[in-house]
C-alpha positions in Angstrom: -11.6 -2.9 25.0 -9.2 -5.4 23.7 -9.0 -3.6 20.3 -7.8 -0.4 21.8 -4.9 -2.2 23.5 -3.5 -3.1 20.1 -3.4 0.6 18.9 0.2 1.9 18.9 2.1 4.5 17.0 3.8 3.3 13.8 7.2 4.2 15.4 6.6 1.5 18.0 6.0 -1.3 15.4 9.0 -3.6 15.2 10.8 -4.7 12.1 8.9 -7.6 10.4 5.5 -6.8 12.1 2.3 -5.9 10.2 -0.5 -3.5 11.2 -3.6 -1.8 9.9 -3.7 2.0 9.9 -6.2 3.2 12.4 -5.9 7.0 12.1 -3.5 9.9 11.6 -3.1 12.6 14.3 -1.2 15.3 12.6 -1.8 18.7 11.1 -3.7 19.2 7.9 -0.6 19.5 5.6 1.1 16.4 7.1 -2.2 14.4 6.9 -2.6 15.4 3.3 1.0 14.3 2.4 0.6 11.0 4.2 -2.7 10.3 2.6 -1.2 11.0 -0.8 1.5 8.5 0.0 -1.1 5.8 0.7 -1.4 6.1 4.5 -5.2 5.9 4.9 -7.3 4.1 7.5 -7.8 0.4 7.0 -4.6 -0.1 4.8 -2.3 -2.9 5.7 1.3 -1.7 6.5 4.5 -3.8 6.9 7.5 -2.5 8.9 10.5 -3.1 6.7 13.2 -1.4 8.9 12.9 0.1 12.4 16.2 0.2 14.3 14.8 2.3 17.2 16.4 5.5 16.1 16.5 7.6 12.9 14.1 7.1 10.0 12.0 4.0 9.5 11.1 2.2 6.2 7.6 0.8 5.7 5.8 -1.0 2.9 2.4 0.5 2.1 0.4 -0.6 -1.0 3.5 -2.5 -2.4 5.6 0.6 -2.1 8.5 1.1 0.3 8.5 4.5 2.0 10.9 6.1 4.4 9.5 8.3 7.1 11.0 10.4 9.9 10.4 9.1 13.4 8.3 12.2 14.2 6.0 11.5 11.3 5.7 7.8 12.3 4.6 8.9 15.8 1.6 10.6 14.3 0.3 7.5 12.5 -1.6 5.1 14.8 -2.0 1.5 13.8 -3.7 -1.7 15.0 -0.9 -4.3 15.4 -1.8 -7.6 13.7 -1.9 -10.6 16.0 -1.1 -14.1 14.8 
């Protein structure tokens, strides 16, 4: 059960934190777009900028990508613990 406690939406990840993508809960078109950008389960993601409002910037597969907050709320991640 401890593993499910670490699952949060990407929008809730703070600047400087890392996580592993768990799953995508969006429509078929959005899932296809996100998968094309590299957002697939098991991939490590790093939150570059998240100011709590507006778009966020993440690093996925050595590429910085800006996402709308609505898109980020459909991506669920396992927060990395140190």
